[in-house]
DRENBADO-522386 format. One line per field, with one value per residue (C-alpha): x, y, z. Coordinates in Angstrom, 1 decimal. Layout:
xx	(X, ...)
yy	(Y, ...)
zz	(Z, ...)
END
This chain:
xx	(-38.2, -35.5, -35.3, -34.8, -32.2, -30.2, -30.9, -31.3, -34.0, -36.8, -39.2, -38.3, -37.7, -34.3, -33.7, -35.0, -32.6, -29.8, -30.3, -31.2, -28.8, -28.3, -28.6, -32.4, -33.7, -32.5, -34.0, -35.2, -36.7, -37.8, -36.3, -35.7, -36.4, -40.0, -42.9, -41.8, -42.4, -43.4, -47.0, -47.1, -46.5, -49.3, -49.3, -51.0, -54.0, -55.6, -58.9, -59.4, -60.0, -56.8, -56.9, -53.7, -52.3, -51.1, -47.6, -47.7, -44.7, -46.6, -45.2, -46.2, -46.3, -46.7, -46.6, -44.8, -46.9, -45.9, -49.5, -50.8, -47.9, -48.7, -52.3, -51.4, -49.0, -51.8, -54.1, -51.2, -50.7, -54.1, -53.6, -50.7, -48.4, -44.7, -43.2, -43.8, -41.5, -41.4, -39.5, -36.3, -35.2, -37.6, -37.7, -38.0, -39.8, -40.7, -44.2, -43.4, -41.0, -43.6, -46.2, -44.0, -43.1, -46.6, -47.9, -44.9, -44.4, -40.8, -40.2, -38.0, -36.8, -36.6, -33.3, -33.8, -33.8, -35.0, -38.6, -41.5, -42.1, -38.3, -38.8, -42.1, -40.3, -37.5, -39.4, -41.6, -38.7, -37.4, -40.5, -41.2, -39.7, -43.0, -45.3, -47.4, -45.7, -42.7, -42.7, -39.9, -36.6, -33.5, -30.0, -27.2, -23.6, -24.8, -27.3, -31.1, -31.8, -32.1, -31.3, -29.0, -29.1, -27.4, -25.0, -24.0, -23.4, -21.4, -19.1, -18.7, -17.4, -14.9, -13.8, -14.2, -16.0, -19.4, -21.0, -23.8, -25.1, -26.6, -28.1, -27.3, -28.8, -26.9, -30.1, -29.3, -30.7, -29.2, -26.6, -24.6, -24.4, -21.8, -22.7, -22.2, -18.6, -18.6, -18.6, -21.6, -22.0, -22.5, -25.2, -26.9, -26.9, -28.6, -31.2, -32.2, -31.7, -29.9, -26.5, -27.0, -27.1, -24.0, -21.8, -23.0, -22.5, -18.8, -18.1, -19.4, -17.2, -14.1, -14.8, -15.2, -18.1, -16.5, -13.6, -15.9, -18.1, -15.0, -13.0, -14.0, -11.5, -12.2, -11.7, -10.2, -11.8, -10.2, -12.2, -13.5, -11.8, -15.1, -16.7, -14.1, -16.2, -18.6, -17.0, -13.9, -13.4, -12.0, -14.2, -13.4, -16.3, -16.7, -19.1, -21.8, -22.3, -24.4, -22.4, -22.2, -25.0, -24.2, -26.6, -25.1, -22.2, -20.7, -19.1, -17.2, -16.2, -12.5, -9.6, -7.2, -6.6, -7.4, -5.0, -4.8, -6.7, -9.7, -9.7, -10.3, -12.8, -14.7, -14.4, -15.9, -18.6, -19.7, -20.2, -22.4, -24.2, -25.0, -26.7, -28.8, -29.9, -30.8, -32.8, -34.4, -35.5, -36.8, -38.6, -40.2, -41.4, -42.8, -44.2, -45.8, -47.6, -48.7, -50.2, -51.7, -53.2, -54.8, -56.0, -57.7, -59.2, -60.5, -62.2, -63.8, -65.7, -66.9, -65.5, -61.9, -62.6, -62.7, -59.4, -57.6, -58.9, -57.6, -54.3, -54.0, -54.9, -58.2, -60.7, -63.9, -63.4, -65.2, -63.3, -63.4, -62.0, -60.0, -59.4, -56.5, -55.5, -53.2, -54.5, -52.2, -50.6, -52.5, -49.7, -47.6, -50.3, -49.6, -45.9, -43.6, -41.9, -45.1, -46.6, -43.3, -43.3, -46.9, -46.1, -43.5, -45.5, -48.5, -46.0, -44.6, -47.9, -49.1, -45.8, -46.5, -50.0, -49.3, -46.8, -49.2, -52.0, -49.7, -49.1, -52.8, -53.5, -51.0, -53.3, -54.0, -53.4, -52.7, -51.7, -51.8, -54.4, -54.1, -54.0, -55.7, -54.2, -56.6, -56.2, -58.4, -58.5, -59.8, -62.4, -64.3, -67.5, -66.6, -67.7, -65.4, -66.1, -65.1, -62.0, -61.0, -61.4, -59.5, -56.7, -56.7, -56.7, -53.6, -51.7, -52.3, -51.4, -48.3, -47.7, -48.5, -49.7, -46.8, -48.6, -51.9, -53.6, -57.3, -59.1, -62.5, -64.1, -66.3, -68.7, -67.9, -67.8, -69.1, -67.8, -66.0, -69.6, -69.9, -66.4, -67.0, -70.0, -67.8, -65.2, -67.6, -68.7, -65.1, -64.6, -67.6, -66.4, -63.1, -64.4, -66.0, -62.9, -60.8, -63.5, -63.4, -61.4, -58.9, -58.9, -61.4, -61.5, -59.0, -61.1, -64.6, -67.0, -69.7, -72.4, -70.6, -70.7, -73.6, -75.4, -72.2, -71.7, -75.2, -74.9, -71.5, -73.3, -76.3, -73.6, -72.4, -75.8, -76.7, -73.2, -73.7, -77.2, -75.6, -78.5, -77.9, -79.4, -82.9, -85.6, -84.5, -80.9, -80.7, -82.2, -79.7, -76.8, -78.0, -78.4, -75.0, -73.4, -75.0, -74.7, -71.4, -73.4, -73.2, -76.7, -76.0, -73.2, -75.8, -78.2, -75.5, -74.4, -77.8, -78.7, -75.6, -76.4, -80.0, -81.3, -79.0, -78.4, -75.9, -73.9, -74.3, -73.3, -70.3, -69.1, -69.3, -68.0, -71.0, -73.4, -76.4, -78.6, -76.7, -77.3, -80.9, -81.2, -79.4, -81.8, -84.8, -83.3, -82.5, -85.9, -87.3, -84.9, -85.0, -88.8, -88.4, -90.3, -87.6, -90.3, -91.3, -89.3, -89.5, -88.2, -85.2, -84.3, -84.6, -82.1, -79.9, -79.8, -79.0, -76.0, -74.4, -75.1, -75.6, -73.0, -73.4, -72.3)
yy	(61.6, 59.3, 55.6, 55.1, 52.5, 53.6, 57.4, 57.4, 59.4, 56.8, 57.2, 60.8, 63.0, 63.6, 59.8, 59.3, 62.1, 60.4, 56.9, 57.9, 60.9, 63.1, 60.0, 60.0, 62.9, 66.4, 68.8, 71.9, 73.9, 73.7, 71.9, 68.2, 68.0, 69.4, 67.1, 64.4, 60.7, 59.9, 58.5, 57.0, 57.4, 58.8, 59.6, 62.8, 62.1, 65.5, 63.8, 62.0, 63.5, 63.1, 60.2, 61.3, 59.8, 62.3, 63.5, 61.8, 62.4, 63.1, 62.0, 64.6, 62.5, 64.4, 67.8, 70.6, 73.7, 76.1, 77.1, 73.7, 73.0, 76.0, 75.2, 71.5, 72.7, 74.8, 71.7, 69.6, 72.0, 71.7, 67.8, 68.1, 66.6, 66.4, 66.7, 67.0, 65.3, 66.6, 65.4, 67.5, 70.0, 72.2, 76.0, 77.4, 80.7, 82.9, 82.0, 78.4, 79.0, 81.1, 78.6, 75.9, 78.1, 79.0, 75.4, 73.9, 71.4, 70.5, 70.3, 67.6, 66.8, 63.3, 62.8, 62.5, 59.0, 57.5, 56.1, 56.9, 53.1, 52.8, 55.7, 54.3, 50.7, 52.5, 54.5, 51.6, 49.7, 52.5, 53.0, 49.1, 49.5, 50.6, 48.0, 45.4, 42.8, 44.8, 44.2, 46.7, 48.2, 45.6, 46.2, 44.3, 45.6, 49.0, 49.6, 48.8, 45.3, 44.6, 48.2, 47.6, 51.3, 52.3, 49.3, 50.6, 54.2, 52.6, 50.6, 53.7, 55.7, 52.9, 52.4, 56.1, 54.8, 54.6, 51.3, 49.1, 45.8, 43.3, 39.8, 37.0, 38.4, 41.6, 43.4, 46.4, 45.8, 49.1, 51.7, 54.4, 58.1, 59.7, 57.7, 60.8, 60.3, 57.0, 56.3, 56.2, 52.4, 52.9, 55.6, 53.6, 50.6, 52.7, 54.3, 50.8, 48.9, 46.3, 46.0, 46.6, 43.3, 44.1, 44.8, 41.7, 39.6, 40.9, 40.3, 36.7, 36.1, 37.2, 35.1, 37.9, 36.1, 32.7, 34.2, 36.2, 33.3, 30.9, 33.2, 34.8, 37.6, 40.9, 40.6, 43.7, 44.3, 46.7, 48.8, 46.8, 47.2, 47.2, 49.7, 52.5, 55.2, 54.3, 51.7, 54.0, 53.3, 50.0, 47.9, 45.8, 43.2, 40.7, 38.0, 37.9, 34.3, 32.6, 29.2, 27.6, 29.8, 32.7, 35.6, 38.4, 40.6, 44.1, 46.3, 49.4, 51.9, 52.7, 54.5, 51.9, 48.6, 48.5, 48.6, 45.6, 47.2, 48.3, 44.8, 43.3, 45.9, 44.9, 41.3, 42.2, 44.2, 41.1, 39.0, 41.7, 42.1, 38.4, 38.9, 41.9, 40.1, 36.8, 39.2, 40.7, 37.5, 36.1, 39.5, 39.2, 35.8, 36.6, 39.6, 38.1, 35.3, 37.7, 39.8, 36.9, 35.8, 39.1, 39.3, 35.8, 36.8, 40.0, 38.3, 35.5, 38.1, 37.3, 38.5, 39.0, 40.9, 44.3, 43.9, 42.4, 45.4, 47.5, 46.2, 46.4, 50.0, 49.8, 50.0, 52.0, 52.4, 51.2, 48.8, 46.8, 43.1, 41.9, 38.2, 37.1, 33.7, 32.2, 29.7, 26.5, 25.3, 22.4, 20.5, 20.4, 20.3, 17.9, 17.6, 18.6, 21.0, 22.6, 22.9, 24.7, 27.0, 27.8, 28.6, 30.9, 32.6, 33.3, 34.5, 36.9, 38.3, 38.6, 41.0, 42.7, 43.5, 44.6, 47.1, 48.1, 48.7, 50.5, 52.9, 53.5, 53.9, 53.9, 51.7, 49.0, 45.4, 42.3, 38.6, 35.1, 33.1, 29.4, 29.8, 33.3, 36.4, 38.9, 42.6, 45.3, 48.8, 51.5, 53.6, 57.0, 57.9, 57.0, 53.7, 51.6, 48.7, 50.5, 52.1, 48.6, 47.1, 50.0, 49.4, 45.8, 46.1, 48.3, 45.8, 43.0, 45.1, 45.7, 42.2, 41.0, 37.6, 35.8, 35.8, 34.2, 35.7, 36.8, 39.1, 39.1, 42.3, 42.2, 44.9, 47.6, 46.5, 49.3, 47.8, 44.5, 43.0, 43.1, 42.1, 38.3, 38.8, 41.0, 38.2, 35.6, 37.8, 38.4, 34.5, 33.9, 36.4, 35.0, 31.4, 32.7, 34.1, 31.0, 28.6, 30.5, 28.9, 31.2, 34.1, 36.2, 38.7, 39.2, 41.4, 41.2, 42.4, 39.9, 42.0, 41.5, 37.8, 36.9, 34.7, 32.7, 32.5, 31.1, 28.5, 27.3, 27.0, 25.2, 22.8, 22.2, 21.4, 18.8, 17.2, 16.8, 15.3, 12.9, 14.0, 12.8, 14.0, 13.3, 13.8, 14.6, 15.0, 11.9, 10.2, 11.9, 10.9, 7.3, 7.5, 9.0, 6.4, 3.5, 5.0, 6.9, 10.0, 13.5, 14.8, 16.4, 18.4, 19.4, 20.5, 22.6, 24.3, 25.3, 26.7, 28.5, 30.1, 31.0, 29.1, 30.4, 27.0, 28.8, 29.8, 26.6, 24.6, 26.7, 25.8, 22.1, 22.5, 20.8, 21.7, 23.6, 21.1, 18.3, 20.5, 20.7, 16.9, 16.3, 18.9, 17.1, 13.7, 14.9, 16.4, 12.9, 10.7, 13.2, 13.8, 17.4, 20.3, 22.8, 25.4, 25.3, 28.1, 26.1, 22.9, 24.8, 26.4, 23.1, 21.5, 24.2, 24.3, 20.6, 20.9, 23.5, 22.1, 18.4, 15.9, 12.3, 10.0)
zz	(39.5, 40.6, 41.2, 44.9, 44.3, 41.1, 41.6, 38.0, 36.0, 35.7, 32.5, 32.4, 29.0, 30.3, 30.5, 27.1, 25.8, 27.8, 26.2, 22.7, 22.5, 19.5, 17.1, 17.2, 19.2, 19.7, 22.1, 20.0, 22.6, 26.4, 29.4, 29.6, 33.1, 33.1, 33.2, 35.5, 34.5, 31.1, 31.2, 27.7, 24.0, 21.8, 17.9, 17.0, 14.6, 13.3, 12.5, 16.0, 19.5, 21.5, 24.2, 26.1, 29.3, 31.5, 30.8, 27.3, 24.8, 21.5, 18.2, 15.8, 12.5, 9.2, 11.1, 9.6, 9.0, 12.0, 12.5, 13.1, 15.4, 17.5, 17.7, 18.9, 21.5, 23.2, 23.0, 24.3, 27.2, 28.4, 28.2, 30.5, 27.9, 28.2, 24.9, 21.2, 18.7, 15.2, 12.0, 11.7, 10.4, 12.3, 11.6, 15.2, 15.0, 17.5, 17.8, 17.7, 20.8, 22.5, 22.2, 23.5, 26.4, 27.3, 27.2, 28.9, 26.3, 25.1, 21.6, 20.0, 16.8, 15.1, 13.2, 9.2, 8.0, 11.3, 10.9, 13.3, 14.0, 15.1, 17.4, 19.0, 19.5, 21.3, 23.5, 24.5, 25.5, 27.6, 29.3, 29.8, 33.3, 34.7, 32.9, 34.6, 36.4, 37.8, 41.7, 42.4, 41.4, 41.0, 40.5, 38.7, 38.9, 40.5, 37.5, 37.2, 36.5, 32.5, 31.7, 28.6, 27.8, 31.1, 30.6, 27.2, 28.3, 31.4, 28.9, 26.6, 29.3, 30.3, 27.0, 25.8, 22.8, 21.4, 22.0, 20.9, 22.4, 19.9, 19.7, 17.9, 14.4, 14.9, 16.1, 18.2, 21.7, 23.2, 22.4, 24.2, 23.7, 21.3, 18.2, 16.1, 16.9, 15.0, 11.3, 8.7, 9.1, 13.0, 12.4, 9.7, 12.4, 15.1, 12.8, 11.6, 14.9, 12.9, 11.4, 7.6, 5.7, 3.6, 6.6, 8.8, 5.3, 4.9, 8.5, 8.2, 5.1, 6.7, 9.7, 12.3, 13.7, 14.0, 15.8, 18.1, 19.2, 19.4, 21.7, 25.3, 24.5, 22.6, 18.7, 16.8, 13.2, 11.0, 8.6, 5.8, 2.4, 0.4, 2.7, 3.1, 2.5, 5.5, 7.5, 8.5, 12.3, 13.7, 16.0, 18.9, 19.8, 22.5, 22.9, 25.6, 26.9, 29.4, 30.1, 26.4, 24.9, 22.9, 24.0, 21.7, 21.6, 22.5, 19.8, 20.3, 17.5, 18.4, 17.0, 17.6, 19.8, 23.2, 26.3, 28.4, 30.9, 28.7, 27.1, 30.7, 31.6, 28.2, 29.2, 32.7, 31.0, 28.8, 31.8, 33.5, 30.0, 30.1, 33.4, 32.2, 29.0, 30.8, 33.1, 30.3, 28.9, 32.0, 32.8, 29.4, 29.9, 33.3, 32.2, 29.3, 31.4, 33.9, 31.1, 29.5, 32.8, 33.6, 30.0, 30.2, 33.4, 32.2, 29.0, 31.3, 33.2, 36.7, 39.9, 38.9, 35.7, 37.0, 39.2, 36.3, 34.0, 36.9, 36.7, 33.1, 33.2, 31.7, 34.4, 33.8, 30.1, 27.3, 25.1, 22.0, 21.8, 18.8, 18.4, 15.9, 14.7, 12.3, 9.7, 9.6, 6.6, 5.4, 4.0, 7.3, 10.0, 12.6, 12.4, 15.0, 13.0, 11.8, 15.5, 16.6, 13.7, 14.4, 18.1, 17.1, 14.6, 16.9, 19.5, 16.9, 15.9, 19.6, 20.1, 16.8, 17.4, 21.1, 19.7, 17.1, 19.5, 21.9, 19.2, 18.7, 22.4, 25.2, 27.5, 24.9, 25.8, 23.7, 24.8, 23.3, 25.1, 23.8, 20.0, 19.7, 20.3, 22.1, 22.0, 24.1, 22.7, 24.8, 22.8, 23.5, 22.2, 18.7, 16.7, 18.4, 16.1, 13.2, 14.6, 15.8, 12.2, 10.6, 13.3, 12.5, 8.7, 8.9, 11.1, 8.8, 5.9, 7.6, 8.5, 4.8, 3.3, 5.5, 8.8, 7.2, 10.1, 10.4, 13.1, 14.6, 16.1, 19.2, 19.9, 22.3, 26.0, 28.3, 31.4, 32.9, 32.9, 29.2, 28.4, 28.4, 25.6, 23.6, 23.5, 22.6, 19.5, 18.4, 18.5, 16.5, 13.9, 14.0, 13.6, 10.3, 8.9, 9.7, 7.9, 4.8, 2.1, 0.1, 2.7, 1.0, 4.0, 6.7, 9.1, 10.1, 12.8, 13.9, 12.1, 9.0, 9.0, 11.4, 9.1, 8.3, 12.1, 12.5, 9.8, 11.5, 14.8, 13.3, 11.8, 15.4, 16.6, 13.7, 14.5, 18.1, 17.7, 15.0, 12.5, 8.8, 5.4, 5.1, 2.3, -1.3, -0.4, 1.5, -1.9, -4.2, -2.1, -2.3, -5.8, -6.6, -4.4, -6.3, -9.9, -9.4, -10.7, -9.4, -8.8, -5.7, -7.3, -9.9, -7.3, -5.3, -8.4, -9.5, -6.1, -5.8, -9.3, -8.1, -10.7, -13.5, -15.7, -18.1, -15.0, -13.3, -16.3, -16.9, -13.2, -14.1, -17.4, -19.0, -21.8, -20.7, -22.4, -20.4, -17.1, -17.8, -18.5, -15.1, -13.4, -14.4, -13.4, -9.9, -9.5, -10.4, -8.3, -5.2, -5.7, -5.1, -6.6, -7.5, -8.2, -4.5, -2.3, 0.8, -1.0, -2.3, 0.9, 2.6, 0.1, 0.5, 4.1, 4.3, 1.8, 4.1, 7.4, 7.1, 6.3, 5.9, 8.5)
END
């Protein structure tokens, strides 16, 4: 399928192979022009029933047995998939080739050393042209607007050299074909989507970045002495600017200095790259806002929810709601720096969750609404809450402790009418997780924390009414305030220990006999019968939900 303006293959297997080239993917068997537009990316899971979009490109993570691959090819053929990616090297047997031909599935190999996460991220980037919010095709300089891969290939043709386009942190935004003609350091850069730290550090120490960002002309870089074994080809780089702002740079692996004509062509290309990078940035902001509005409308329910779900690609499909939030750092809360850091952290986690959910199911959606990141995961007939909890746990394990994030899971919503209630349940579970000191658990369904949620809501009710402590608890509080004692703390420790004096005394770091004396004293002062279960429950409830005004 061709873009009517650019006449360039649009989100097809051929387009993917053209952009990623032999650096990441290799066509092992089949035809790149079969299957039409790629409908989404899916990861094969032998333990789950596949939920594939039409014309899916399937990542065969962990597949290596030929018989297993043959069975999968036949199954994918029934689901009208486009291609199957396997980890190279792949022994292409006669049975495997025959199964691929019969199913119409193209077989591709993922280069050794490249990670599946890298491939999924790149594929998502390439297929993002059809994402929500695009009003129609636009061009800049004769190429699809924001298509940095197309621009990289065009620059490579002008310079006759493999090219990368990088941001200010040396992260690879796009790259051209023919990267196999460059040296080992360039291949490592492509595989990692980032200039390796040791190369970036050496370039900085030699003043290359300083010269690059001070000049509007290309900078020629000889191979580095310390890395002669891998950095064997010279580089020519030029900064990409938008006014006074440095957006990134273009790097070409060359065999020698460029001619004047090619230097000028690279300078012109940098100006065009700036337009594409600004378009990408603006488009990402617009797309993010639109996705946020659609997700927020869907979660609120009402008349617009069904249409919002339809535009998100989730209409008429059961979904589970995830609600994620970040705990604030107590020592810096309220400062401008802390607020800015929190906003950045929430957006980073929102983008990460969106990418993670898209790998689980191609039609998942996630967006930051207020200070909460909401996600929607389509589910079939399986236990959607448990599956969502596994997905959330896996994501938080990948993020690590740095994010300090927690995720509440709502029940399965059969349609748009049940989505608002599902969101409310996810919010209730999330609130419990955020209120727990020390982060004892990071993922919970409402069923897991229902009692804790009720206690928090009862505390809200008491606060709204302005109720204060009454009865024995009020008398103990008054006594402690007048005499400087801690009878309330003694009662709380005893109740928490289920009447175990030894354990409660250990918690307060006093002798058990001293604790027994305090216990008798609080029973006298509070006029409470600690042998009465109703009195114990009333005291425990007041200590948990009522605070003194």
